[in-house]
C-alpha positions in Angstrom: 100.7 113.7 116.4 103.0 116.6 115.8 104.2 115.3 112.5 100.8 115.5 110.7 101.5 116.6 107.1 98.1 116.2 105.6 95.8 119.2 105.7 92.8 116.9 105.6 94.0 115.0 108.7 94.8 118.3 110.5 91.2 119.4 109.8 90.0 116.2 111.3 92.0 116.9 114.4 90.6 120.4 114.7 87.0 119.0 114.4 87.7 116.6 117.2 89.1 119.5 119.4 85.8 121.4 118.7 84.0 118.9 120.9 86.3 119.9 123.8 85.6 123.6 123.0 81.9 123.0 123.0 82.1 121.1 126.3 84.0 123.9 127.9 81.5 126.5 126.7 78.6 124.4 128.0 80.3 124.0 131.4 80.8 127.8 131.6 77.2 128.4 130.7 76.1 126.1 133.5 78.1 128.0 136.2 75.9 131.2 136.2 72.8 129.1 136.6 74.2 127.3 139.6 75.2 130.6 141.1 71.8 132.1 140.4 70.1 129.0 142.1 72.4 129.4 145.1 71.6 133.1 145.4 67.9 132.3 145.3 68.1 129.5 147.9 70.3 131.5 150.3 68.6 134.9 150.2 67.0 136.2 153.3 63.3 135.3 153.9 60.9 138.1 153.2 58.5 139.5 155.8 55.1 138.1 155.0 52.1 140.5 154.8 48.8 139.7 156.7 46.4 138.0 154.2 43.1 139.1 155.9 44.4 142.6 156.7 45.5 143.3 153.2 42.3 141.9 151.7 40.3 144.2 154.1 42.3 147.2 153.0 42.0 146.2 149.3 45.8 146.3 148.9 46.6 142.6 148.4 47.9 141.6 145.0 48.8 138.4 143.3 52.3 137.1 143.9 52.8 138.4 147.4 54.3 136.4 150.3 51.5 136.3 152.9 50.6 134.7 156.2 47.2 133.6 157.5 46.1 132.8 161.1 43.9 129.7 160.8 41.3 129.2 163.6 39.2 126.4 162.2 40.0 123.0 160.7 40.0 123.5 156.9 37.2 122.0 154.7 38.1 120.7 151.3 35.9 121.7 148.4 38.0 121.1 145.2 40.7 118.7 144.1 42.4 117.7 140.9 43.6 114.3 142.4 41.4 112.2 144.7 44.5 110.8 146.5 44.4 111.5 150.2 47.9 113.1 150.2 47.4 115.3 147.2 47.2 119.1 147.2 43.6 120.4 147.4 41.6 123.6 147.7 40.1 124.3 151.1 37.9 126.7 152.9 39.9 128.1 155.7 38.6 130.3 158.6 40.7 133.1 160.1 38.5 134.4 163.0 35.5 135.9 161.1 37.1 135.7 157.6 36.5 132.9 155.2 39.5 132.4 152.9 40.4 129.9 150.1 43.7 128.2 150.4 45.5 125.6 148.3 47.2 123.4 150.9 49.7 120.5 150.7 48.8 117.5 152.8 51.4 118.1 155.5 50.0 121.6 156.0 46.5 120.3 156.2 47.6 117.7 158.8 49.2 120.4 160.8 45.9 122.4 160.8 43.7 119.3 161.5 43.7 119.8 165.3 40.8 119.7 167.7 42.1 122.7 169.7 42.9 124.9 166.7 40.3 127.4 167.8 42.1 127.9 171.2 45.5 127.6 169.6 45.4 129.1 166.1 48.2 128.1 163.6 49.7 130.5 161.1 50.4 129.3 157.6 52.4 131.1 154.9 52.3 131.0 151.1 52.0 132.9 147.9 48.9 134.8 146.9 47.4 133.9 143.5 44.3 134.7 141.4 41.6 132.2 141.9 40.8 130.3 138.6 37.2 130.6 137.4 36.6 126.9 137.6 37.7 127.0 141.3 35.4 129.9 142.0 32.5 127.9 140.6 33.4 125.0 142.8 33.8 127.3 145.8 30.3 128.7 145.2 28.8 125.2 144.9 30.8 124.0 148.0 29.8 126.9 150.1 26.1 126.7 149.2 26.2 122.9 150.0 27.8 123.7 153.3 25.2 126.3 154.4 22.3 124.4 152.9 21.0 127.2 150.6 21.8 128.9 147.3 23.4 131.9 149.1 26.6 132.5 147.2 26.6 133.4 143.5 29.0 134.8 140.9 27.4 138.2 141.4 28.0 138.5 145.2 31.1 136.3 145.4 33.5 139.2 145.8 31.4 140.5 148.7 32.2 137.4 150.8 35.3 135.9 149.4 38.5 137.4 147.9 39.4 136.6 144.3 42.9 135.8 145.6 43.8 132.6 147.5 46.9 131.6 149.4 49.0 128.8 148.1 51.2 126.9 150.5 52.6 124.6 147.9 54.3 127.5 146.0 58.0 128.0 146.8 58.9 131.6 147.4 62.5 130.8 146.6 62.1 128.4 143.8 65.3 127.7 141.9 64.0 124.7 140.0 64.3 126.4 136.6 67.9 127.7 137.3 69.0 124.2 138.5 67.3 122.6 135.4 69.3 124.7 133.0 72.5 124.3 135.0 72.1 120.5 135.0 71.1 120.6 131.3 74.3 122.4 130.2 76.3 120.2 132.5 75.0 117.0 131.0 75.4 118.3 127.5 79.0 119.3 128.4 79.7 115.8 129.7 78.3 114.3 126.5 80.6 116.5 124.3 83.6 115.9 126.6 83.0 112.1 126.4 82.8 112.3 122.6 86.0 114.3 122.5 87.8 111.7 124.7 86.5 108.8 122.6 87.3 110.3 119.2 90.7 111.5 120.4 91.5 108.1 121.8 90.4 106.5 118.5 92.6 109.0 116.6 95.7 108.3 118.8 95.2 104.5 118.5 95.0 104.7 114.7 98.0 107.1 114.6 100.2 104.5 116.4 99.0 101.9 114.0 101.4 103.1 111.2 105.0 104.2 111.2 106.1 107.7 110.3 107.2 106.5 106.9 103.8 105.0 106.2 102.1 108.2 107.4 104.2 110.1 104.9 102.9 107.9 102.2 99.3 108.2 103.4 99.5 112.0 103.6 101.1 112.2 100.1 98.2 110.2 98.6 95.6 112.1 100.6 96.8 115.4 99.2 97.1 114.0 95.6 94.8 115.3 92.9 93.9 111.7 92.1 92.2 111.0 95.5 88.5 110.3 95.3 86.7 112.6 97.8 83.3 112.2 99.4 83.1 115.4 101.4 79.7 114.9 103.2 80.8 111.6 104.6 84.5 112.7 105.0 85.7 109.6 103.1 88.8 109.6 100.9 89.9 106.8 98.6 93.5 107.1 97.7 95.7 104.9 95.6 96.4 102.3 98.3 94.2 103.3 101.3 90.6 104.0 102.3 90.6 106.9 104.7 87.7 107.9 107.0 87.9 111.2 108.9 84.4 111.3 110.4 84.6 111.2 114.2 88.2 110.4 114.4 90.6 108.7 112.0 90.4 105.4 110.1 93.0 104.3 107.6 92.9 100.8 106.1 95.0 99.5 103.1 92.8 97.9 100.5 95.0 94.8 100.5 94.2 94.3 104.3 90.5 94.2 103.7 88.6 90.9 104.1 85.0 91.8 104.1 83.0 95.0 103.4 79.3 95.7 103.6 76.9 98.6 103.9 75.1 99.1 107.2 71.8 101.0 107.4 70.1 102.4 110.5 66.3 102.4 110.5 63.8 104.2 112.6 60.2 103.2 112.4 61.0 101.1 109.4 62.6 104.0 107.5 66.3 104.1 106.6 67.7 107.3 108.2 71.4 106.7 107.6 74.0 104.5 106.0 77.6 103.7 106.7 80.2 101.3 105.5 81.6 98.4 107.7 85.1 97.2 107.0 86.6 94.0 108.3 90.3 93.4 108.0 92.1 90.0 107.7 93.3 90.6 111.3 89.7 90.8 112.5 89.7 94.5 113.0 86.3 96.2 112.5 85.9 99.8 111.3 82.9 101.9 110.4 83.3 104.7 107.8 81.3 107.0 105.5 78.4 107.6 107.8 75.8 109.5 105.8 72.2 110.6 106.4 69.6 110.2 103.7 68.4 107.4 101.6 68.9 107.5 97.8 72.1 109.5 97.6 73.8 107.6 100.4 72.8 104.3 98.7 74.3 105.3 95.4 77.4 106.6 97.1 77.9 103.3 99.0 77.6 101.3 95.8 80.2 103.5 94.1 82.6 103.3 97.0 82.3 99.5 97.2 82.8 99.1 93.5 86.0 101.2 93.8 87.3 99.1 96.8 86.6 95.9 94.9 88.6 97.1 92.0 91.5 97.5 94.4 90.9 94.1 96.1 88.8 91.8 94.0 89.1 88.9 96.4 87.3 90.5 99.4 83.9 89.5 100.5 81.1 92.0 99.7 77.7 92.2 101.3 76.2 91.0 104.5 74.6 87.6 104.0 74.8 84.1 105.5 77.2 82.9 102.9 79.7 85.7 103.5 79.3 85.4 107.3 80.3 81.7 107.0 83.2 82.4 104.7 84.5 85.3 106.9 84.4 82.9 109.8 86.1 80.1 107.9 88.8 82.2 106.2 89.5 84.9 108.9 87.8 83.7 112.1 85.6 86.8 111.9 82.5 86.2 114.0 
């Protein structure tokens, strides 16, 4: 492809190369997120603070890594999912302190031991502010447990902390970093795949014609008489139809056997149109992809009229009659 003489074709090559450039940029953007995720996952574990000690001293805040010695089997009082294995809110006893904890099922099972009073188990998690709806459920659950209307919103903070410990929260959560890393990687792979596909298509078409024929094609492309449709990157020269969207397509009018517009619909609405070309050698090409409805339809009609003026014998339109004739005349199926 070193002997490209047409500026229009050179532009098409540069547009294809942009897909590679975008892919490289996306891969480079993914790297810092993977490094960030690795640093989060491999950092040294923090020393947890004592939940009850910090509550008693009034120094506990939301978002701290804390530990709690559990001395009684937890009692569930609130859940968002009735599944046995779902995460739930529990009353947890730590000696003489009653604490709210949001436990995953595995942690609950670990604490559900008959001898837990003699052999306390320490859990760790992140401190969080207790939501108002959970506070209301805690008040209701506690009063039901003691058998009287003892706990109220007024005296709640005198008996229970407004903070709870969440064992489901990950102290070193790199999910967001991994998500963006994977996102940029997937997008990079998509653009790289598009680059490979379009470049392969370009090379295949380039080998289709001799250097002498390319000289003729280039000369016609740069002629003032060429019909140009910039938005669809379609060029109609004296002897060729040239499509430069997503690669390179060059077909002599005299080689065409069948041409028809193709429209893409979503929810019953036409979102784009393109032109399908079949050659007498059963080669199929798609050119002139254009979004929109009315403008693209008018353009397609104009292009088809011009092609027909260059080759009056070709089949025009997609219908049963032309499908049969294309099969009978050219073995196009």
